[in-house]
Structure formats: structure tokens, C-alpha cells
N, C-alpha and C positions, 0 to 999 in steps of 0.2 A: 398388558395392553388389551384394550377392549376391541371387540369386533367392529370393523368399519365396513359398511356395505354401500353399494351404489343403489340409490333409490330412483327408479324411473320417474316417479311423480315429481321430484325436485331436480332431476337431471344432475345430481351430484352425489358424492360419497358422504355418508353420515354415520355417526356413531350409533350403534344399535342400543336402544334402550327399551327393554321389555315392558309390557303393560303390567305384568305381575312379576315381581323379582324372582329370578331363577327359573322362569318358565317361558316357553316359546309356543305360540299358536301359529301354525303354518298351513296354509291351504294352497294347493297346486292343482291347476286344471288338468284333468286326466284326458283319456282318449275316448273317442266314439268307437264302440266295439263292433265293427263290421268287417274287419280284415286283420291280417297279421301285423304286428308292430314293425315299423321300419326304423332305419338308422336315426332319423330325426327324433322319433320317440325315445330311442335309446340314449341319444345325446342329452336330451332334456331330463330324462329320468336319472341319469348318472349325475348330472349337475346338481339337481336338488337333493339327491341322496347324499352327496358329499357335503352339501350345506347343512343338511339335517345331522349328519354324522359329526361334523365339526362342532356344532352347537352342543351336542351330547358330550363330546370330548372336553368341551370347556365347562361341563358341569350342569348344563341346562336340562330341565325336564321338557322334552319336546313332544307336543301333540301334532302329528303330521297327518294331514287329511288330503287324500287324492281321490277324486270321484271317477265314476264311469258314467258316460252318457249311453244309456242302454235302450233308448227309443229316439229315433231320428229318421229323417228322410232317407239317408244313406243306408241305414239298417233295414228300413222297410223295403227299399228298392232291391237291395242285395238278397234279402230273404225271398222276395217274389221271384227273382231270377233263379234262386236255388230251389224254389218250390218247398220252402220250409217255413215254420213259424218264426216271426221276428224275434220272439222271446227265446227260442231255442238257439237262433244264430247269435244273439248277443251273449247268452250264457256260455256258449261254446268259445267265443272269442275273448271273453273275460278270462277263462281258464288258460287259453293260449297266451294271452298277455302276461298273466302271472308266471307262466312257465318261462317266457322270454326274459322277464325281469329277474327271476331267480337265477337264470343262467348267467346274468351279468353281475351277480352278487349284490343286487339292489335289495335293501331291507324293505320288508312289507310295511306299508303305511300303518299308522295307528288306527285309522278308519278309512274304509273304501266305500263310501256311500254310492248307491245306484239311484239315478234320477227317478225311476218308477216307484221307488219306496217312499218318495217324498211328495207325491202328487197332491195329497190333501193340504200339506203345508204350502205348496205352490199356489193352490186355489185361494187359500187364506191370504197369501201375500198379494195376489192380484186384487182381492177385495179391499185390502188395506190401502193399496195405492189408488184405487178408484175413489175410495172414501176421502182420501187426502187431496184429490184433484190432480194427481200425477198420472193417472191412467184413465182410459175410457173403453167402453165395450161397444162393439158394433157388429151386428149380424153373426154373433157367436164368437168373434175374435175379441181379444183385449190387447190394446196397444199402450205403450208408455208414451206419455206426452213429453217429448224432449224439451220443448220450450219452457216446461215447468221447472226444469233443473238448470239454473243459470250457469253453473260451473261445468256444464257438459263440454268435454273436449280438453280438460286441463291435463289429463294423463298423457294423451297423445300429442298435446300441443296444438290442437286444431281449433280454429275459430268457428263458433256456431253459425254466425252469419255467412261466412265463406262457404261452409259446408252446405248450407241451405241453398245458397246462390249457385253452387257448383253441382248440386244434386241433379241427376238425370230425371226426366219425367217418370214418376212412379206409376206403374200400371195398376196399382192397387188404389183406387180412388176412395176407399173407405178411410184412409188415413187423413188426419188433419194436416199432417206435415210429412213430406217424403222421408224424413229422418226418423220418424216415430218407429219403434220396433215392437215386434210381437212378444207379448208375455204369455198369451194363450191362443191356440189356434183351433178354429172350428174343425170338427171331424170331417174328413173326406170319406167317400165310400171305400169299404174294405180296408180301412186303416185302423190301427189300435186307437182306442179313445176311452176317456173317463168322463163320468157325469160331473157337471159343474153348473153353477148358477146361470151360465150362458149357453147351456146345451152340451152335448157330447163334444169332447175335444181332447187336446193334449198340450203340454207346456211348450213354450218356445225355448230355444237353447239357452239364452242369456240368463233366464230366471233361475235355472237349475243351481248354479254355483252360489248365487246369493242366498238362496233358501237353505241349501245344505251347509254352507259355511256358517250361517247364523244359528242353525239348529245344533251344530256340533261345537262351534268355537265361540259363539256369541256375536253381537252386532259390531263389535270393534275387535279386530284381530291384529296380531303383530305383523305377519308377512303374508302377502298373496303373490303367487308366482305362476309362471308359464312361459311359453315361447313368445318371441317378439311378434309373431303373427297374431297374437291374441290381444295386443295392446288396443288396437281398434279393429272392429267395434266391440269385441266381446268384453274386455275388461272395462272399457269406457262405459258400456251399458250396465255392467255390474255395479260400478260406482254410483251411477245415476239412480238406479232403482233401490239400492241398498241405503244410500244416504238420504234419499227422499223419505224413506220409512223411518230410519233411526234418528235422523237429524244430527248425526255424529259421523266422524271419520270411519270409513269402512275398514281400510287397512293402513297401518302406519308406514309400511314399507312395501314397495312393489319391486319384484325381481324378475327379470326376463332374460332367457338364454338366447343366443344367436342361432342363425340358420346353419344348415349343413349344405356345403357345396360338394358336388361330385365331379372330380377332374376339372375344377374351376368353374363349373356351371351349377346353378341352384338345382337341388334335387327336384325332379318332376317326373311324373308318370309319362307325360307327353314327350319328354326327351329320352325316355327309356333308360334313365339313370337312377332308377328307384330300387333300393335294396332293402329287403327285410333283414331283421336281426338274425333270424335263423339261417338265412342264406350266407351271411357273412361268417357266421360261426362254423360253417362247414370248412372254411379255409384258414381259420386261426383259432387260437385259444381265447376264451372269453376275457381273460385278463388283458390280452393284447388290445382288444377293441376298447376295453375300459381305459387302458393307459392312453390310447390314441385320443380319446375324448379329453382326458385330463391334461394332455400336452398343449391344449389351446384353452385360453381363458373362457369361462362360460359365456361371457357377453359378446365374444368375438365370433365371426363366422368360422366354422370348422371346415377345413379342406380334407375331404376323404378321397383316398386312392389306395389301391392295393400296395403301391410302393410305400406309402406312409404306414400302412398296416404292418408291412414287413419290418419297417424301421422300429415300430413299437414292439414287435415280437423280439427283435434282436436286442433292444434295450432291456426288456424283461430278462432275456437270457443272461445278460451281463450281471444283473442283480442276483439271479439264482446261482450263477457260478461263484460269486463272492460268498453267498450264504453256504454253498456246498463246501468251499474251501475253509470257511470259518468253522463249520460244523465238524470237519475232520481234522482240524488243527490240534495237535497235541503239545506243541512246544517242546522245549528240552531244558534240562537243569542248567545247561551252560548258555542258554539263550539270553536275550536282553530283557530287562525289565521295562516294558512299554506301557505300564498301567497309566501313566500320566497322559501319554498320547491317546490312549483309548478313552480316558475320561474327557479329554479335549474334544474327541470325536463326538461323544454323546452330547456334551453341552453345545457344541457347534450346531448339531442337528436340531436340537430343541429350539434354539434361538432362531435359526433360519426358517425352520418349518412353521413355527407359530407366527412369526412376523409375516410370512407369506400368506398364510391362511387368514390371519386377522385382517389383512388388507384386501377386502372384498373377495375372499376365497380364491386367492391367486394360485391355482393348482400348477401352472407351468413352473413357477418359482419353487413351489414345494417339491415338485418332481426333480428339479435341478438340485435341490438340497439332498435328495436321496442319492443322486449320482455322485455328489461330492463325498458323501459318506462311503460309497463303494470305493471311490478313489483312495480315500484316507485309510479304509480298512485293508485294501490290497497292499498299500504301502507298509502297514503294520505287519501283515503276514510276510511280506518280502523281507522285513527287518529281522526275521527269525526270533520271535518272542520266546520267553521262558514259559515254563508250564503254567505258572500262576497267571501270567499275562494272557496266555492262550485261552484259559478258562474265562477270564474277565472279558475278552473279546467276544466270546460266545454269548455271555450274559448281556452285554451291551447291545450286540447285534440283535438278539432276541427282543430286547426292550424296544429298540428303535423300530424294528419291522412289525412289531405288534401294534405300534401307533400307526404305522403306514397302513396296515391292514384294516384297523378299526376306522380310520378317518377317510382314506382314499379308496378302500375296498380292493386293493391289489396286494400281491404277495400274501395270498391267503393259504399257501401251501408250504411244506418243507421242500427243499431242493429235490429230494428223492421223489416226492409226489409230483412235482412239476415235470421232471424228466419222464416219468411213467405216463403222465397225461398227454405228453407230446409225441409218444411213440407212434410210428406208422405200422408197426407189427405188434403182435401180442407180447406182453412182457415175458411170458413163459418161453417164447421162442428166443428172446434175447438171452435169458438165463441159460437156456440149453446151449446156445452158441458160446457163451462165456465158459461154461463147463467143458464143452468140447475143446476149446482153446487151452484151458488149463490142463486137460488130460494130454493134449498134444505137446505142451511144454514139458510136462512131467516125463513124457516118453522121448524127449529131445527131438520131436518132430517139428522143428521150427518152421519148415516150409508150410505145414498144415496150420500152425499157429498164426503165421503171417497171413495166410489165406483167409482164415476166420476173421482176423482183425479187419482185413480189407472188405470182407463181406459186410461186417457191421458198419464200417465207415460208409459204404455204399447205401446202407439203409438209414443213414443219418445218425449214427450212434458212435460216440467216442468212448473207449474203455480206458480206465485208469488203474494201473497196478500199484498197490501199496503193500506194506508189510502185513496188513490185516486182510489182504485179499484183493479182489478185483471188483470195482464198481463201474457204473456206466453213466454217461450223460448224453442227452440228445444234442445234436449240433444246431446252431442257430440257423 
């Protein structure tokens, strides 16, 4: 089955057909680097990371481009507030952004262009648009002439005449039309600027992605993506300026992820419900936050709350318990031959997982397929398999969860690593308490042994006694 995706441009699902067989060119609008990344950035980044990963799983060679806006009013204003250079601030927050993305197991893009590295190409772009009559210069500014692009509004479904009629009176009387947007901005005092045919200035926001996308991927790309808030005006403006120059389709498919709501209200600094990724990761494992994102379809609004985060953590715990049980399963010579059931488990997962992901990257259904496998696996374990079946279950479980890790970016650890990463006390302290309990049992001091077990339980740790010794798990 081929990949079917929802195309914002046509408002329907379509079969993905690449421009070049076996390859995918994908551009996703990145962040303006003036602050730490928040949960909305995390949600979008995970969504497109999974889309990229699934294309790779299906055998495509993916070129994934995600830019940084490293000069902007917000960057300049924040740098002035901090009494630092705008370039130092943007460089610092690019590093912080990358650290946050790494913490969420997000693969680094193939290319991460910065706007300031493409200034000359942006100036050339403006000149080409002026030459074609799609842009005009006035007093050091360059504006795109929206009326020159007859299909303006088709991505967002807006009518050009209605937009013009409903536009508020623009205070900038330099524009021919209030909808015209800036391609190049004349320099203001004490702001970063570059030399251009129209004097010192800097690029407008919208031109950045068109130029960087063309420079790296070409004038016609497979997929362009970003948050729903970028549909208008950013992506609408990108289409206008890009297609005015190339006279061809800018992107064949447009993918947009939904917003994040905090306790049923849209995330907003004014509502004081604004959370950075690093703040959230202080209270949960990164895989839990990533799973929370995956449990809602990327196009739908995502409801975030600490209760939902706890649910995601508990769900992960159930998966790791199964993996722990499977890893330590030895079976017995007198056990049941359950290789057929294990084979059915594998084929069931592949079918359900791929059908879900082929259908517009439906991660909630893919996650449901994972928990069905956990249920089936636990049933097999409870069925007391023979030695050969036990080994087969380990192999199949490893195969399945390797796919889960590669595509969804969760279950990236062994069960032992997972438990250690969730400890509230140092692992050496846990091991010392387990040893203390073992000595107490050896000396038949069962009161002390029970006391140590109770102390571990109080610290969120469960101990499991086996013929091979004692191991531990963290409690959900």
C-alpha cells in the first residue's frame, strides 16, 4: 500500500507520488531563535520527524530541510533587552533548540539553513520579482504586488477581493495595496542590515523560506510543512513569490500540524499556560512527552495536561514491563509450542502498523497496534511457552520494537535502561539496598529484608526475585 497523505492545498487525502522516484524533498518551516522552544514547537517537530522517519522506513531517500530565522524583530528586541549582540543571541538559542530536539529523540535535519547565510540570494530573488513586475521598490523597501498573482489565497481558501475589502486601513501608505507584503525592509537605526540595490536593509520573513527551499531542493519540491498558524499569511506568501518566479508549482503537497491546547485552552503567554520543553522534561521522561504527541493525530488539536502526561508515562511503563518479561523469559522443555501464535503476533503488527501509518501517518492507530502486541505477548508469556518459543518471542519482540523505535522514536531503550533512567535515587543506592536485603535474607533476618523492600517501594521501586538473582523495576 502506498502512502496517502492529507494535502492542505486540495483539502483532501491524496496518494503520495514523488517528483523523483524513490526520493522525497521535504521543507519544514523552523523557529525564530530568540527564546527556548515550547511544547508547540515540540509537537510540530515530532510530527514531521515521524513523517520523515516513515518515508525512510518505506525505503525513500529523504532530504529534510528545516530552517532557522536568525534575524527578526523579536530577536533584535530581545537582544537589546539583554544588552547583547543579536547574532550572539540567535546563535545561543540555535544551540538550545538543538539540545531540546535531541532530548526528544528528533533526528537532525539533512540541512538547517540560517536566513543570514542566504542574504545575497534573497536580494537576487527580489530583483527577479521586480523585473517580472511582481514586486516594486519604494524608499528602500521592496513589496510583493499581491494583485499580480491571481491565485493568491488558494492554500488558505481565502478570496482576494474579500481580503482587500476587509483589510484594515494600512498605516504604511507606501504600499500599492494593503495586502502587499515586504520582501525587503529598509534599515532602521541601530539594527542589523546588509547592502542592497535599495540601500541598507534586511529581508522580510516570508522570502526566507522560498529562497532557502529553492537553493537546496529546487523550485519544485515534494512536501512543504509547518504549523496550521503558518497557512496564512506565511505559506500563502511563499507560494505567491515562489510561483511568480518559477511559473511552476512550488510544493506538490502541503502538510500542517494542529495547535496545542493547555487544559482545554489554546497555549498562550498571556494566559500563563506556556510551557517550554525543558520545563516539561523536568517532570517526565522524554519518551513520555513524545508518546503524548503521538497519541493524537498530527492534524488534530493536541490537549496537554499533566494528567495526560502521566497517562502516557503509565502506557510506556506497560510496554517496558512486557519487554522486561520477554527478555527474562526462559521457557521450559515441557512448555507449549507457541511459535505459531508468535508468528501471528508479528504479522498482525506489521499489517496494522503499516496500514495506520500509510493512512496519513495515523500515529494513534499505530500506537494502538503496539498495545495490541503487548496484550498478545503477555498472553503468550502466560501460556507458559517452551524454550524454543521463548527465544522466538524475544526475537520477534526485538524486531517489532526496533521498528517502533525507528519510526515513532519511542522505546529507544532496553527495559533495564528505562528503569534506571526513571529512578528518583542513584542506581548505586538501589543496588546497595538490594544487596542489604539479600544479606538479611541469607541471615534469616526477614524483618530487615521486609523493611528494605518497603523502603524501596516507598522510593518507587519494585524488586523481583528470580532463580538468577534479584532485579528491580520502577513503579508507574
